[in-house]
C-alpha positions in Angstrom: 10.6 -11.0 7.8 7.1 -9.8 7.4 6.5 -7.2 4.7 3.5 -5.0 4.7 1.4 -3.3 2.0 0.4 0.2 3.0 -2.9 1.3 1.5 -5.9 -0.7 2.9 -3.5 -2.8 5.0 -1.9 -0.3 7.4 -4.6 2.3 7.3 -7.8 3.3 5.3 -6.0 5.6 2.9 -8.2 5.1 -0.1 -10.5 8.1 0.7 -7.4 10.2 1.0 -6.0 8.9 -2.5 -9.4 9.3 -4.2 -10.0 12.8 -2.9 -6.5 13.9 -3.9 -6.7 12.6 -7.4 -10.4 14.1 -7.9 -9.4 17.5 -6.8 -6.1 17.5 -8.9 -7.9 16.5 -12.1 -10.6 19.0 -11.5 -8.1 21.8 -10.8 -6.4 21.2 -14.1 -9.3 20.2 -16.4 -12.5 21.2 -14.6 -13.7 17.7 -14.9 -15.3 15.6 -12.2 -14.0 12.1 -12.4 -15.5 9.0 -10.8 -13.5 6.7 -8.5 -13.3 3.9 -11.0 -11.4 6.0 -13.4 -8.8 6.4 -10.5 -8.9 2.8 -9.6 -8.1 1.8 -13.2 -4.8 3.6 -12.9 -3.7 1.6 -9.9 -0.5 -0.5 -10.2 1.8 2.4 -11.1 2.8 5.0 -8.5 1.3 8.5 -8.3 3.6 9.7 -11.2 2.3 7.0 -13.5 -1.3 7.7 -12.3 -1.0 11.4 -13.1 0.5 10.7 -16.5 -2.5 8.6 -17.2 -5.1 10.9 -15.9 -3.6 14.3 -16.9 -1.6 13.4 -20.1 -1.6 17.2 -21.3 -0.3 18.6 -18.0 3.4 18.8 -17.3 4.2 16.0 -14.7 6.2 18.3 -12.4 3.1 20.7 -12.3 0.6 18.1 -11.7 2.7 16.4 -9.1 3.3 19.6 -7.0 -0.5 20.1 -6.9 -1.2 16.5 -6.2 1.2 16.2 -3.2 -0.2 19.3 -1.5 -3.7 18.0 -2.0 -2.6 14.6 -0.7 -1.0 16.2 2.5 -4.2 18.3 3.1 -6.4 15.3 2.6 -4.3 13.2 5.0 -5.3 15.7 7.8 -8.5 13.7 8.1 -6.6 10.5 8.6 -4.0 10.4 11.4 -4.4 6.9 12.7 -3.6 3.4 11.3 -6.1 0.6 11.7 -6.6 -0.2 15.3 -4.1 -2.9 16.5 -1.5 -2.2 13.8 1.0 -0.4 16.0 0.8 -3.1 18.6 1.2 -5.8 16.0 4.5 -4.1 14.5 5.8 -3.7 18.0 5.1 -7.3 19.0 6.7 -8.6 15.7 9.8 -6.6 16.3 10.0 -7.8 20.0 9.8 -11.3 18.8 12.8 -10.8 16.5 10.8 -10.6 13.3 12.0 -7.9 10.8 9.3 -5.7 9.3 9.6 -4.1 5.9 7.2 -2.0 3.8 6.4 -2.8 0.1 4.0 -0.5 -1.4 2.9 0.5 -4.9 3.0 4.1 -3.7 5.8 6.6 -4.8 8.4 7.7 -2.3 6.9 11.2 -1.6 3.4 9.9 -0.9 4.8 7.0 1.1 6.7 9.4 3.3 3.6 11.6 3.8 1.4 8.7 4.8 4.0 7.1 7.2 4.4 10.6 8.9 0.8 11.5 9.1 0.0 7.9 10.5 2.8 8.1 13.0 4.5 5.0 11.5 7.9 6.5 10.7 10.7 4.4 11.8 9.0 1.0 11.9 10.0 -0.4 8.5 13.3 -1.3 7.1 13.7 -1.5 4.2 11.0 0.4 2.4 10.4 -0.5 -1.3 8.1 1.7 -3.3 6.3 1.6 -6.7 7.2 2.6 -10.2 5.6 5.0 -12.6 5.8 2.5 -15.4 4.2 -0.8 -14.0 3.4 -2.8 -10.9 6.7 -4.0 -9.5 5.6 -5.7 -6.3 6.8 -9.1 -7.6 10.2 -7.6 -8.6 10.4 -5.9 -5.1 9.5 -9.1 -3.2 12.3 -10.9 -5.1 14.7 -8.0 -4.4 13.8 -8.3 -0.6 14.8 -11.9 -0.6 18.1 -11.2 -2.4 19.1 -8.2 -0.5 18.1 -9.4 3.0 19.6 -12.8 2.3 16.6 -14.7 3.3 14.9 -17.8 1.8 11.5 -17.1 0.2 10.0 -19.3 3.1 11.4 -16.8 5.5 9.4 -13.9 4.1 5.6 -13.4 4.0 3.6 -10.4 2.6 0.6 -8.8 4.1 -1.7 -7.1 1.6 -5.3 -6.4 1.1 -5.8 -7.0 -2.7 -6.0 -9.9 -5.1 -3.0 -8.4 -6.9 -1.0 -8.7 -3.7 -1.6 -12.5 -3.8 -0.7 -12.8 -7.5 2.5 -10.7 -6.9 3.5 -13.0 -3.9 2.8 -16.1 -5.8 4.9 -15.0 -8.6 7.8 -14.4 -6.2 7.3 -17.6 -4.3 6.2 -15.8 -1.2 3.2 -16.5 1.2 0.5 -13.8 1.3 -1.7 -13.1 4.3 -4.6 -11.3 3.0 -5.6 -8.3 5.2 -9.4 -8.1 5.0 -10.1 -5.5 7.7 -10.5 -2.5 5.4 -14.0 -1.1 4.6 -13.0 -1.2 0.9 -11.7 -4.7 0.9 -13.1 -7.0 -1.9 -13.6 -10.1 0.4 -15.5 -12.2 -2.1 -12.6 -11.7 -4.7 -10.1 -12.8 -2.0 -12.0 -15.8 -1.0 -12.5 -16.8 -4.7 -8.7 -17.1 -4.9 -8.7 -19.3 -1.8 -6.7 -16.6 -0.1 -5.2 -16.9 3.5 -7.8 -14.3 4.8 -7.8 -12.4 8.0 -10.8 -10.2 8.8 -9.2 -8.5 11.8 -5.7 -7.3 12.8 -6.2 -9.4 16.0 -6.7 -12.5 14.0 -3.5 -12.0 12.0 -1.6 -11.3 15.2 -2.9 -14.6 16.7 -1.7 -16.4 13.5 1.7 -14.8 13.5 2.4 -14.8 17.2 -0.1 -17.3 18.6 
């Protein structure tokens, strides 16, 4: 099984995420926040991020506005990275299961998959928590529920945190370095298994 991260791995969703949080915070507080404030809340899902950014706004109220903003912002992003769909189809045709393991919450994940035309490719789909980063837990859960050995699962993600989560679960991580926002030097500093194009990863996986 190959498990994929979503943001920055399947598609360049960071502009969508940042725009949605900026507009949500500004709507409720009038404040214009910078991107780093949003990045500092990464690790939890959108619910956790909204709690951190808007502690005085009821979560249901903030969430309703945010998901509307997220859907609207996604109108500008309707395609995954070039080559992703072909890679997913090729893996499946070679008998490799593909799953999705994202820090996103379920609702944002569903919106992104639908807008990107990627609904139906991944099984199972494991999402993030409002409390903390649960990628290591979810990788371990994949191994247990799919009844596979750690060596039979690999993770594809774009961040150094994905490498750390994979290492903690005993899983190999292929570092996706094809996003405009990728921190390539940080990946290389960790001696990551780096792929700077989808084609290069496809060649590695399927030869």
